[in-house]
C-alpha positions as CSV (number, residue, x, y, z in Angstrom):
1,M,0.0,0.0,0.0
2,D,1.4,3.4,-1.0
3,V,1.1,5.6,2.1
4,A,1.9,9.2,2.3
5,R,2.7,12.0,4.8
6,V,-0.2,14.5,5.3
7,R,0.7,18.1,6.2
8,L,-1.5,21.1,7.0
9,D,0.1,24.5,6.9
10,D,-1.6,27.4,8.6
11,I,-5.2,26.2,8.0
12,H,-8.0,28.6,8.7
13,K,-11.7,28.1,8.2
14,T,-14.2,31.0,8.8
15,Y,-17.9,30.5,7.9
16,A,-20.2,33.2,6.5
17,N,-21.6,33.8,10.0
18,G,-18.1,34.6,11.3
19,R,-17.5,31.4,13.2
20,Q,-13.9,30.3,13.1
21,A,-13.8,26.5,12.9
22,A,-10.0,26.4,12.3
23,N,-7.6,29.0,13.4
24,G,-4.0,28.6,12.2
25,I,-3.8,24.8,12.4
26,D,-0.3,23.4,11.6
27,L,-0.2,19.6,11.7
28,D,2.3,17.1,10.2
29,V,1.2,13.5,10.0
30,A,4.1,11.1,9.2
31,D,4.0,8.2,6.8
32,G,2.2,5.3,8.4
33,E,1.2,7.3,11.5
34,L,-2.2,7.1,13.3
35,M,-3.0,10.7,14.3
36,V,-6.0,11.3,16.4
37,L,-7.8,14.7,16.5
38,V,-9.6,15.0,19.8
39,G,-11.6,17.8,21.5
40,P,-15.1,18.7,22.6
41,S,-18.0,19.3,20.2
42,G,-17.5,22.3,18.1
43,C,-13.7,22.5,18.5
44,G,-13.1,22.1,14.7
45,K,-11.7,18.6,14.5
46,S,-14.3,17.3,11.9
47,T,-13.9,20.5,9.9
48,V,-10.1,19.9,9.7
49,L,-10.7,16.3,8.6
50,R,-13.1,17.4,5.9
51,I,-10.6,20.0,4.7
52,V,-8.1,17.3,4.3
53,A,-10.7,15.2,2.4
54,G,-11.6,18.2,0.2
55,L,-15.2,18.2,1.4
56,E,-14.6,21.7,3.0
57,T,-12.5,24.5,1.5
58,A,-10.0,26.2,3.8
59,T,-10.3,30.0,4.0
60,R,-6.5,30.1,4.1
61,G,-3.7,27.6,4.2
62,T,-2.2,24.7,2.3
63,I,-2.8,20.9,2.4
64,W,-0.1,18.5,1.3
65,I,-0.5,14.7,0.7
66,G,2.9,13.3,0.1
67,D,4.8,15.8,-2.0
68,R,1.7,17.1,-3.7
69,D,-0.2,20.3,-2.9
70,V,-3.9,19.2,-2.9
71,T,-5.4,22.5,-1.6
72,D,-7.4,23.0,-4.8
73,V,-7.7,19.4,-5.9
74,R,-11.1,17.8,-6.1
75,P,-12.0,15.2,-3.3
76,Q,-12.1,12.3,-5.7
77,D,-8.6,13.1,-7.0
78,R,-6.8,13.3,-3.6
79,D,-6.4,9.6,-3.2
80,V,-7.8,9.4,0.4
81,A,-10.6,7.2,1.8
82,M,-13.0,8.5,4.4
83,V,-15.0,6.4,6.9
84,F,-18.0,8.3,8.4
85,Q,-20.0,7.9,11.6
86,Q,-22.8,6.6,9.5
87,Y,-22.0,3.4,7.6
88,A,-23.4,4.6,4.3
89,L,-23.6,1.1,2.8
90,Y,-25.7,0.3,-0.2
91,P,-28.6,-1.7,1.3
92,H,-29.5,-3.5,-2.0
93,K,-26.0,-4.7,-2.5
94,S,-24.3,-7.6,-0.8
95,V,-21.2,-7.2,1.3
96,R,-19.0,-8.4,-1.6
97,Q,-20.7,-5.9,-3.9
98,N,-20.3,-3.0,-1.4
99,L,-16.6,-3.8,-1.2
100,A,-16.1,-4.0,-4.9
101,F,-18.2,-1.0,-6.0
102,A,-15.5,1.7,-5.8
103,L,-13.1,-0.5,-7.8
104,E,-15.7,-1.2,-10.5
105,L,-16.1,2.5,-10.9
106,R,-12.4,2.7,-11.6
107,R,-12.9,0.1,-14.2
108,M,-10.4,-2.3,-12.7
109,S,-10.1,-5.8,-14.0
110,R,-12.3,-8.5,-12.4
111,L,-9.2,-10.4,-11.4
112,E,-7.8,-7.4,-9.5
113,I,-11.1,-6.6,-7.9
114,D,-11.5,-10.2,-6.6
115,R,-7.9,-10.2,-5.3
116,R,-8.5,-7.0,-3.3
117,V,-11.9,-8.0,-2.0
118,T,-10.6,-11.4,-0.9
119,Q,-7.6,-9.9,0.8
120,V,-9.6,-7.3,2.7
121,S,-12.3,-9.8,3.7
122,R,-9.7,-12.0,5.2
123,V,-8.1,-9.1,7.1
124,L,-11.4,-8.0,8.6
125,G,-13.0,-11.4,9.1
126,L,-15.8,-10.9,6.6
127,D,-15.5,-14.1,4.7
128,D,-18.7,-15.6,6.1
129,L,-20.6,-12.4,5.5
130,L,-19.8,-11.7,1.8
131,D,-23.1,-12.8,0.4
132,G,-25.2,-11.1,3.1
133,K,-26.9,-7.7,2.8
134,P,-26.2,-4.8,5.3
135,A,-29.6,-5.3,7.0
136,Q,-28.6,-8.8,8.0
137,L,-25.4,-7.5,9.8
138,S,-24.8,-6.2,13.3
139,G,-23.6,-2.7,13.9
140,G,-20.0,-3.9,14.4
141,Q,-20.1,-6.0,11.2
142,R,-21.5,-3.0,9.2
143,Q,-18.6,-0.9,10.5
144,R,-16.1,-3.5,9.4
145,V,-17.7,-3.5,5.9
146,A,-17.4,0.3,5.8
147,L,-13.7,0.0,6.8
148,G,-13.2,-2.7,4.2
149,R,-14.7,-0.5,1.5
150,A,-12.1,2.2,2.3
151,I,-9.2,-0.3,2.6
152,V,-9.9,-2.0,-0.7
153,R,-9.1,1.3,-2.5
154,E,-5.6,1.2,-1.1
155,P,-5.5,5.0,-0.7
156,K,-2.5,7.1,0.5
157,A,-4.4,8.1,3.7
158,F,-7.4,7.0,5.7
159,L,-9.7,9.6,7.3
160,F,-12.0,8.5,10.1
161,D,-14.8,10.8,11.3
162,E,-16.0,9.3,14.7
163,P,-16.6,5.9,13.1
164,L,-17.3,4.1,16.4
165,S,-19.7,6.5,18.0
166,N,-22.8,4.5,17.0
167,L,-21.6,1.3,18.6
168,D,-22.5,0.2,22.1
169,A,-19.7,0.4,24.8
170,K,-18.6,-3.3,24.5
171,L,-18.6,-3.3,20.7
172,R,-16.7,0.0,20.6
173,I,-13.9,-1.4,22.7
174,Q,-13.7,-4.5,20.5
175,T,-13.7,-2.5,17.3
176,R,-11.1,-0.1,18.7
177,A,-8.8,-3.1,19.2
178,E,-9.5,-4.3,15.6
179,L,-8.6,-0.8,14.3
180,T,-5.3,-0.9,16.2
181,R,-4.5,-4.4,14.8
182,L,-5.5,-3.2,11.3
183,H,-3.2,-0.1,11.5
184,R,-0.3,-2.3,12.6
185,R,-1.0,-4.7,9.8
186,L,-1.4,-2.1,7.0
187,G,1.1,0.5,8.2
188,A,-1.2,3.0,6.7
189,T,-1.4,6.8,7.3
190,M,-4.6,7.4,9.3
191,I,-6.2,10.6,10.7
192,Y,-8.9,9.7,13.2
193,V,-11.4,12.2,14.7
194,T,-13.1,11.5,18.1
195,H,-14.6,13.5,21.0
196,D,-13.8,10.5,23.3
197,Q,-10.4,11.2,25.0
198,E,-10.1,7.5,26.1
199,E,-10.5,6.4,22.5
200,A,-7.8,9.0,21.5
201,M,-5.4,7.8,24.2
202,T,-5.7,4.1,23.3
203,L,-5.6,4.5,19.5
204,G,-3.2,7.3,18.6
205,D,0.5,7.2,17.9
206,R,0.1,10.9,18.6
207,I,-3.0,12.9,19.6
208,A,-3.8,16.5,18.6
209,V,-6.0,18.3,21.1
210,L,-8.2,21.0,19.6
211,H,-10.2,23.7,21.4
212,E,-12.2,26.5,19.7
213,G,-10.5,26.0,16.4
214,R,-6.9,26.1,17.8
215,L,-4.4,23.3,18.2
216,Q,-3.6,23.1,21.9
217,Q,-1.0,20.3,21.9
218,C,0.2,17.5,19.6
219,A,2.3,14.7,21.2
220,P,2.2,11.0,22.1
221,P,-0.7,10.1,24.4
222,L,1.4,9.5,27.5
223,E,3.2,12.9,27.1
224,V,-0.1,14.7,26.8
225,Y,-1.3,12.9,29.9
226,R,1.8,13.5,32.0
227,T,2.8,16.9,30.7
228,P,-0.3,18.8,29.4
229,A,0.5,22.0,27.7
230,N,-2.2,24.0,29.4
231,A,-5.1,23.8,31.8
232,F,-7.6,23.0,29.0
233,V,-5.6,19.9,27.9
234,A,-5.1,18.9,31.5
235,G,-8.8,19.1,32.3
236,F,-9.9,17.4,29.0
237,V,-7.4,14.5,28.8
238,G,-7.8,11.7,31.4
239,S,-10.4,9.2,32.4
240,Y,-11.5,11.5,35.1
241,A,-11.3,15.3,35.0
242,M,-8.3,16.9,36.7
243,N,-8.9,18.8,39.9
244,F,-7.8,22.4,40.0
245,L,-7.0,24.6,43.0
246,A,-6.1,28.3,42.8
247,C,-3.1,29.0,45.0
248,E,-0.6,31.8,45.6
249,L,3.1,31.7,46.4
250,A,4.0,31.8,50.1
251,E,6.3,34.6,51.2
252,E,9.3,32.4,51.3
253,G,8.8,31.7,47.6
254,N,9.3,27.9,47.7
255,H,5.8,26.9,48.9
256,L,2.3,27.2,47.5
257,R,-0.5,28.3,49.8
258,L,-4.2,27.9,49.3
259,D,-6.6,29.8,51.6
260,G,-10.3,29.4,51.0
261,R,-13.3,28.6,53.0
262,A,-12.2,26.3,55.8
263,L,-9.2,25.4,53.7
264,S,-5.6,26.2,54.4
265,L,-3.0,24.2,52.4
266,T,0.7,24.7,52.1
267,I,2.7,22.4,49.8
268,P,6.3,22.5,48.6
269,L,6.8,24.0,45.2
270,P,7.9,21.3,42.7
271,P,11.6,21.6,42.1
272,A,12.9,23.8,39.2
273,T,9.4,25.3,38.4
274,D,9.7,28.8,37.1
275,V,7.2,31.0,38.9
276,S,9.1,34.3,38.3
277,S,6.2,35.6,36.2
278,T,3.3,35.2,38.7
279,R,2.3,35.3,42.3
280,H,-0.8,33.2,41.7
281,V,-0.7,29.6,40.5
282,L,-3.4,27.1,39.3
283,V,-2.5,23.7,40.8
284,G,-3.8,20.6,39.0
285,I,-3.9,17.1,40.5
286,R,-5.5,14.1,38.9
287,P,-8.1,12.1,40.9
288,E,-5.9,9.0,40.8
289,D,-3.0,11.0,42.3
290,V,-4.9,11.9,45.5
291,E,-4.8,9.4,48.4
292,I,-7.3,8.9,51.3
293,V,-5.2,9.0,54.4
294,D,-5.2,9.4,58.2
295,S,-5.9,13.0,59.2
296,D,-2.4,13.4,60.7
297,S,-0.8,13.3,57.2
298,A,-3.5,15.1,55.3
299,D,-3.1,18.0,52.9
300,L,-6.9,18.6,52.8
301,T,-10.0,17.5,54.6
302,G,-13.6,17.5,53.3
303,R,-16.9,15.9,53.3
304,V,-17.8,12.9,51.0
305,D,-20.7,14.0,48.8
306,V,-21.1,11.2,46.3
307,V,-19.5,7.7,45.9
308,E,-19.5,6.2,42.4
309,R,-18.8,2.4,42.4
310,L,-16.9,1.5,39.3
311,G,-16.1,-2.2,40.0
312,A,-12.4,-2.3,41.0
313,Q,-12.4,1.5,41.9
314,L,-14.4,4.1,43.6
315,L,-14.8,7.7,42.3
316,V,-15.3,9.7,45.4
317,H,-16.7,13.3,45.1
318,V,-15.5,15.4,48.0
319,D,-16.9,18.8,49.1
320,L,-14.0,20.9,50.4
321,R,-16.1,23.9,51.4
322,E,-17.3,24.7,54.9
323,P,-20.8,26.3,54.5
324,S,-20.7,27.9,57.9
325,R,-17.8,30.2,57.0
326,E,-18.2,33.0,54.5
327,T,-15.6,35.3,53.0
328,A,-16.2,39.0,53.0
329,D,-13.6,39.6,50.3
330,P,-15.2,39.3,46.8
331,S,-11.7,39.0,45.2
332,A,-11.2,35.7,47.1
333,I,-14.0,33.9,45.2
334,D,-11.5,32.2,42.9
335,R,-9.7,30.8,46.0
336,V,-12.8,29.3,47.5
337,A,-12.4,25.5,47.9
338,P,-14.2,23.4,45.2
339,S,-17.4,21.6,46.0
340,D,-16.6,18.7,43.7
341,F,-13.0,17.5,44.3
342,R,-12.6,14.0,42.8
343,V,-10.6,11.1,44.2
344,V,-10.0,7.6,42.8
345,A,-9.8,5.0,45.5
346,G,-9.8,1.2,45.7
347,A,-13.1,-0.6,45.9
348,E,-12.3,-1.7,49.4
349,A,-11.9,1.9,50.7
350,A,-14.2,2.5,53.7
351,V,-15.9,5.8,52.6
352,R,-19.6,6.7,52.7
353,E,-21.6,9.7,51.8
354,N,-21.4,12.5,54.5
355,D,-18.2,11.0,56.0
356,S,-15.3,13.3,56.8
357,V,-12.3,12.4,54.7
358,A,-8.6,13.3,54.8
359,L,-6.7,13.6,51.5
360,R,-3.1,13.8,50.5
361,F,-1.5,14.7,47.2
362,R,1.3,12.7,45.5
363,R,3.8,15.5,45.4
364,N,5.5,14.4,42.2
365,R,2.2,14.5,40.3
366,L,1.3,18.1,40.7
367,H,0.7,20.3,37.6
368,L,1.2,24.0,37.8
369,F,-0.5,26.5,35.4
370,D,-0.6,30.3,35.0
371,P,-4.2,31.2,36.1
372,A,-4.3,34.1,33.6
373,S,-3.2,32.3,30.4
374,G,-3.8,28.7,31.4
375,G,-0.4,27.8,30.1
376,R,1.8,25.3,31.9
377,L,4.5,27.0,34.1
378,P,7.9,26.2,32.6
379,V,10.8,24.5,34.3
380,R,13.9,26.7,34.9
381,A,16.7,26.0,32.5
């Protein structure tokens, strides 16, 4: 299969109503890479994918596939294959005919068509379904046929627009694993769009996080998880949303202090963090990096509000506020302790709703951000 690098240079897309769906997107997808575009609804990820496919026209910027500028090339001449959220199979055609249809339009020989259909059917496990119609197939089987119809064309790049969102949870996990195996087997260049950050983390060689039409970070999944570029990425990526606490530097300069309603916290500043540009710091800590401890060693105390039982884990929602105390300083509102501070605990943890609970941070897992810009505070050189 002839795969190709896909490159987007300064892509902008502004609609007639003034909405900017893409704002200066630069993205370089290597040969054979599986790149995942992820972000909340309306962030521009599907628009970017459609611009690569030629289904949308960029207001400004250049699209390259391989060494070819395809910015003004028609969709059918870009040599890409797109798999949509809807399967879009021909209901009156058999699976075999659905797979072969695009090749027949290209007037390929019957021998070549049969070769490709047989090969793709074997890869996707469709051999027993070739003579059936789409209505006789399950959702997962239909999605495999839709994938097969793209693969059989042997394009330079595959574009996936939330292809698993119509599947139930169990089938989505199974099909996700099939996609990973398929990418490994084909070595094809793939760009995959999803709003599901767990899907992005498990599938992508790299993930590109978008927000309000701008690229926030593009890196391998573990790097995005461990070193998010800003507070938006930190809060979006992860099975459970990151907790944030607004703190200020203590007078001695090497500690962070949080003073809110019934909350007084002092923690050492992580080594080598550059805080020269700010007195106020947004501290992020993931729920899985907070421990339930004895009160003697606690950083925080609060009241258990809700306990979600997730099999091997508990997701504990803790209210850190003290309703009986009010602050007379309106400027302190951003320093008020959060009402929904989340903690991941083992299923055996003895916590119940309305219990008092003591919490401690894993010190090496703190994330520090500038509260004004949201950017990650740098490490001193």
